[in-house]
FIDOTOR-877574 format. One record per residue (C-alpha): x, y, z; residue number from 1; chain. Coordinates in steps of 0.02 Angstrom, whole numbers, plus 50000, padded with zeros to 5 digits. Layout:
BEGIN
      x      y      z  fipa  vexvex
      X      Y      Z   NUM       A
...
% end
This chain:
BEGIN
      x      y      z  fipa  vexvex
  47193  48127  52159     1       A
  47170  48153  51973     2       A
  47300  48020  51932     3       A
  47206  47887  52030     4       A
  47039  47924  51947     5       A
  46948  48041  52065     6       A
  46897  48150  51918     7       A
  46809  48001  51839     8       A
  46705  47946  51989     9       A
  46523  48002  51998    10       A
  46478  48096  52156    11       A
  46304  48167  52185    12       A
  46301  48310  52058    13       A
  46473  48301  51981    14       A
  46637  48208  51998    15       A
  46722  48154  52158    16       A
  46872  48264  52121    17       A
  46763  48418  52097    18       A
  46680  48384  52264    19       A
  46846  48364  52355    20       A
  46913  48527  52284    21       A
  46751  48614  52328    22       A
  46764  48558  52510    23       A
  46943  48620  52518    24       A
  46888  48790  52452    25       A
  46742  48802  52574    26       A
  46851  48762  52724    27       A
  46985  48884  52664    28       A
  46858  49024  52649    29       A
  46793  48978  52821    30       A
  46973  49004  52883    31       A
  46999  48827  52946    32       A
  47176  48770  52985    33       A
  47279  48697  52843    34       A
  47269  48521  52914    35       A
  47079  48534  52919    36       A
  47071  48602  52741    37       A
  47182  48461  52680    38       A
  47071  48338  52770    39       A
  46929  48411  52669    40       A
  47026  48387  52508    41       A
  47058  48203  52546    42       A
  46908  48174  52660    43       A
  46843  48017  52574    44       A
  47009  47952  52511    45       A
  46992  47790  52609    46       A
  46802  47783  52585    47       A
  46689  47821  52733    48       A
  46520  47787  52809    49       A
  46430  47889  52675    50       A
  46513  47839  52511    51       A
  46587  47681  52437    52       A
  46739  47765  52362    53       A
  46914  47707  52408    54       A
  47041  47803  52306    55       A
  47176  47746  52427    56       A
  47181  47579  52519    57       A
  47200  47620  52705    58       A
  47307  47465  52733    59       A
  47437  47517  52605    60       A
  47405  47699  52562    61       A
  47418  47795  52725    62       A
  47603  47831  52702    63       A
  47567  47895  52527    64       A
  47434  48014  52589    65       A
  47540  48064  52738    66       A
  47680  48109  52619    67       A
  47564  48227  52527    68       A
  47475  48312  52672    69       A
  47578  48284  52830    70       A
  47544  48189  52990    71       A
  47411  48302  53065    72       A
  47302  48307  52910    73       A
  47320  48121  52873    74       A
  47266  48078  53050    75       A
  47107  48181  53026    76       A
  47077  48103  52855    77       A
  47094  47927  52923    78       A
  46981  47961  53073    79       A
  46852  48044  52961    80       A
  46848  47888  52854    81       A
  46833  47759  52993    82       A
  46707  47837  53113    83       A
  46520  47802  53092    84       A
  46484  47981  53041    85       A
  46298  47962  53003    86       A
  46247  47902  53178    87       A
  46382  48007  53261    88       A
  46326  48171  53184    89       A
  46140  48139  53167    90       A
  46079  48008  53290    91       A
  46198  48056  53432    92       A
  46195  48245  53409    93       A
  46074  48324  53287    94       A
  45922  48221  53329    95       A
  45947  48246  53516    96       A
  45889  48427  53504    97       A
  45730  48512  53452    98       A
  45751  48672  53353    99       A
  45680  48776  53495   100       A
  45798  48694  53620   101       A
  45949  48734  53511   102       A
  45896  48916  53499   103       A
  45872  48926  53687   104       A
  46041  48846  53721   105       A
  46129  48960  53597   106       A
  46066  49112  53691   107       A
  46113  49040  53861   108       A
  46285  48986  53803   109       A
  46326  49160  53740   110       A
  46294  49230  53914   111       A
  46392  49090  53997   112       A
  46544  49117  53888   113       A
  46542  49304  53921   114       A
  46531  49273  54109   115       A
  46676  49151  54102   116       A
  46789  49263  53999   117       A
  46750  49429  54082   118       A
  46705  49383  54261   119       A
  46781  49213  54291   120       A
  46609  49144  54331   121       A
  46585  48959  54290   122       A
  46417  48874  54318   123       A
  46425  48690  54277   124       A
  46242  48661  54321   125       A
  46171  48757  54173   126       A
  46054  48654  54065   127       A
  46144  48689  53903   128       A
  46313  48638  53976   129       A
  46245  48480  54055   130       A
  46169  48426  53891   131       A
  46318  48461  53777   132       A
  46439  48382  53901   133       A
  46326  48230  53910   134       A
  46328  48212  53722   135       A
  46510  48260  53696   136       A
  46614  48236  53855   137       A
  46771  48337  53885   138       A
  46882  48187  53846   139       A
  46789  48142  53688   140       A
  46688  47993  53629   141       A
  46734  47813  53594   142       A
  46653  47747  53435   143       A
  46670  47588  53334   144       A
  46780  47578  53180   145       A
  46657  47554  53035   146       A
  46756  47408  52962   147       A
  46847  47321  53105   148       A
  46733  47360  53251   149       A
  46881  47417  53356   150       A
  46863  47561  53478   151       A
  46912  47731  53408   152       A
  46930  47883  53521   153       A
  46869  48045  53446   154       A
  46913  48201  53545   155       A
  46784  48337  53568   156       A
  46879  48454  53453   157       A
  46897  48324  53316   158       A
  46711  48288  53329   159       A
  46678  48474  53309   160       A
  46790  48478  53156   161       A
  46695  48332  53080   162       A
  46532  48423  53115   163       A
  46596  48577  53024   164       A
  46660  48469  52881   165       A
  46490  48386  52867   166       A
  46413  48559  52850   167       A
  46531  48594  52706   168       A
  46507  48420  52634   169       A
  46318  48428  52633   170       A
  46309  48607  52571   171       A
  46415  48563  52421   172       A
  46328  48405  52364   173       A
  46145  48410  52416   174       A
  46006  48472  52302   175       A
  45830  48423  52254   176       A
  45876  48248  52197   177       A
  45916  48192  52375   178       A
  45750  48263  52436   179       A
  45660  48148  52315   180       A
  45777  48003  52352   181       A
  45750  48011  52541   182       A
  45572  48081  52532   183       A
  45627  48235  52628   184       A
  45457  48316  52618   185       A
  45464  48401  52788   186       A
  45635  48479  52755   187       A
  45720  48407  52909   188       A
  45832  48287  52812   189       A
  45816  48140  52930   190       A
  45848  48008  52795   191       A
  45689  47911  52835   192       A
  45625  47886  52657   193       A
  45681  47756  52532   194       A
  45635  47805  52354   195       A
  45767  47704  52264   196       A
  45682  47733  52096   197       A
  45713  47921  52101   198       A
  45785  47975  51933   199       A
  45948  48071  51934   200       A
  45975  48218  51919   201       A
  45796  48269  51956   202       A
  45725  48441  51918   203       A
  45871  48543  51987   204       A
  45777  48626  52130   205       A
  45881  48691  52275   206       A
  45883  48557  52408   207       A
  45801  48561  52578   208       A
  45962  48544  52678   209       A
  45976  48715  52758   210       A
  45877  48674  52915   211       A
  45991  48527  52948   212       A
  46150  48626  52915   213       A
  46092  48770  53024   214       A
  46064  48648  53168   215       A
  46237  48575  53140   216       A
  46311  48749  53147   217       A
  46218  48789  53307   218       A
  46277  48629  53392   219       A
  46453  48666  53330   220       A
  46440  48835  53418   221       A
  46382  48750  53578   222       A
  46532  48632  53574   223       A
  46651  48775  53538   224       A
  46581  48881  53681   225       A
  46589  48735  53803   226       A
  46769  48706  53749   227       A
  46813  48888  53776   228       A
  46735  48888  53950   229       A
  46822  48724  53995   230       A
  46993  48789  53940   231       A
  46967  48958  54024   232       A
  46922  48877  54190   233       A
  47071  48758  54183   234       A
  47188  48899  54139   235       A
  47129  49001  54288   236       A
  47145  48853  54407   237       A
  47304  48767  54347   238       A
  47384  48886  54224   239       A
  47385  48753  54087   240       A
  47361  48839  53919   241       A
  47353  48694  53796   242       A
  47332  48506  53814   243       A
  47381  48426  53650   244       A
  47314  48256  53702   245       A
  47141  48338  53691   246       A
  47185  48404  53518   247       A
  47184  48582  53583   248       A
  47312  48626  53450   249       A
  47166  48613  53328   250       A
  47083  48782  53312   251       A
  46894  48787  53307   252       A
  46843  48927  53188   253       A
  46663  48981  53166   254       A
  46594  48968  52988   255       A
  46515  49132  52932   256       A
  46353  49052  52874   257       A
  46191  49076  52971   258       A
  46263  49233  53049   259       A
  46415  49141  53114   260       A
  46317  48986  53164   261       A
  46203  49083  53281   262       A
  46035  49056  53193   263       A
  45925  48907  53152   264       A
  45819  48910  52995   265       A
  45651  48827  53022   266       A
  45609  48681  52909   267       A
  45441  48756  52861   268       A
  45518  48925  52819   269       A
  45652  48838  52718   270       A
  45522  48750  52609   271       A
  45416  48905  52586   272       A
  45566  49012  52540   273       A
  45631  48884  52415   274       A
  45461  48868  52331   275       A
  45439  49056  52316   276       A
  45611  49071  52238   277       A
  45578  48927  52119   278       A
  45416  49004  52058   279       A
  45503  49171  52032   280       A
  45644  49102  51926   281       A
  45549  48967  51832   282       A
  45377  49038  51791   283       A
  45372  49197  51687   284       A
  45188  49182  51644   285       A
  45100  49239  51802   286       A
  45135  49423  51820   287       A
  45306  49463  51752   288       A
  45429  49570  51849   289       A
  45305  49632  51978   290       A
  45261  49455  52029   291       A
  45444  49402  52027   292       A
  45489  49545  52145   293       A
  45349  49496  52264   294       A
  45402  49313  52263   295       A
  45587  49350  52289   296       A
  45554  49471  52432   297       A
  45447  49338  52514   298       A
  45583  49208  52490   299       A
  45716  49321  52567   300       A
  45605  49363  52715   301       A
  45581  49180  52756   302       A
  45761  49129  52721   303       A
  45887  49272  52732   304       A
  46037  49156  52734   305       A
  46071  49119  52549   306       A
  46128  49237  52413   307       A
  46048  49185  52250   308       A
  45875  49263  52283   309       A
  45960  49430  52318   310       A
  46057  49423  52154   311       A
  45902  49378  52054   312       A
  45805  49517  52141   313       A
  45946  49638  52097   314       A
  45922  49595  51914   315       A
  45735  49627  51930   316       A
  45774  49799  52003   317       A
  45898  49835  51863   318       A
  45767  49802  51731   319       A
  45655  49928  51819   320       A
  45791  50060  51833   321       A
  45794  50048  52024   322       A
  45983  50051  52031   323       A
  46014  50089  52215   324       A
  45904  49945  52269   325       A
  45988  49834  52141   326       A
  46160  49878  52209   327       A
  46107  49839  52386   328       A
  46036  49669  52339   329       A
  46183  49623  52229   330       A
  46307  49663  52367   331       A
  46209  49564  52495   332       A
  46192  49416  52377   333       A
  46377  49414  52337   334       A
  46426  49422  52520   335       A
  46314  49274  52562   336       A
  46372  49171  52414   337       A
  46554  49205  52456   338       A
  46522  49152  52636   339       A
  46449  48988  52578   340       A
  46585  48963  52447   341       A
  46464  48853  52353   342       A
  46294  48872  52268   343       A
  46125  48845  52347   344       A
  46046  48844  52173   345       A
  46158  48712  52095   346       A
  46093  48731  51918   347       A
  46242  48847  51898   348       A
  46416  48830  51972   349       A
  46472  48938  52118   350       A
  46596  49023  52003   351       A
  46456  49059  51881   352       A
  46346  49135  52016   353       A
  46489  49243  52081   354       A
  46532  49303  51906   355       A
  46350  49345  51869   356       A
  46331  49432  52037   357       A
  46482  49540  51998   358       A
  46409  49587  51829   359       A
  46243  49634  51909   360       A
  46333  49737  52041   361       A
  46438  49824  51909   362       A
  46284  49871  51808   363       A
  46196  49934  51964   364       A
  46344  50047  52003   365       A
  46346  50107  51822   366       A
  46158  50134  51834   367       A
  46126  50050  51668   368       A
  46052  49890  51598   369       A
  46048  49826  51419   370       A
  45892  49862  51320   371       A
  45912  49716  51200   372       A
  45930  49528  51216   373       A
  46101  49537  51131   374       A
  46153  49667  51257   375       A
  46112  49550  51401   376       A
  46201  49405  51316   377       A
  46358  49511  51293   378       A
  46372  49567  51474   379       A
  46540  49541  51557   380       A
  46678  49620  51659   381       A
  46816  49612  51529   382       A
  46852  49788  51467   383       A
% end
């Protein structure tokens, strides 16, 4: 990828190569199969419906990519690049549900899956099952190739994989600039605005993408649960364990974010939490550490799914000598940031946030904090 210029292509808030490596890391940490992780690494290699980047020409380069990643991964890469992902993920799935409906269906699907696994009870008339099967039938969807217009069959499992990859993709590259670009003032990220004069890179605020990603994760869970029920019922009736023509050799893992894709973050709460955090970290003139603590606690209460507010709050506690509270917040923040495998506050790299979180946790365990500016500047883990 480096040899063909991926490291020199602009991509949202960095280079294309950085983005591809980030997606690979995210999917690895989420425990996706190797073929899925490799798809993430090369996911826009032939260009796709979101970006006009074609590192490899699909008419001549598929064998080259296949030689690097294998048949299974290359097939996913190619499909990812030729399906109309924006309408497929958003218009045909995400926008078909209200937030409250997703929450209701998540609860119902959990009960249904338990009944299927433990009791062999299968109710095909449940509202949540009827809806998800209507949107994503058991034999997949036929969509149009974005360049040729030919029919392309996308199995239900491959669609689920692309949904998970879109979660990783968006979480890595979206920040405040896109909110201004698409006028995402309500936090639902529906791409309805058109502010083409937005100046890059913007002010660096964390982006309002979490509501959208949480809904993707919830729908991913619905697809996964419907798949599990479908396979369980077939196995009990016919004894068939795996049907490879349905891509059942592709494992559907659950990303750890949003409590394993079981929660939906409201758009309003997302905005309020982001703004409280931003005031805490950017404005030191309105009350000092007491005000920062209040703002960060409010941010965490409204959005408990990202790690950076916990780490910043841990530092506030350290400066006050409240070491046990600092340790608790630092640990929570690190866990969340590791689960995401990428930063929510993209002013610093994920590696930078993890390194700082480890320093804060270390100082909390030591029950000490520097008393001078030079002491803070010299913090580190190297002994």
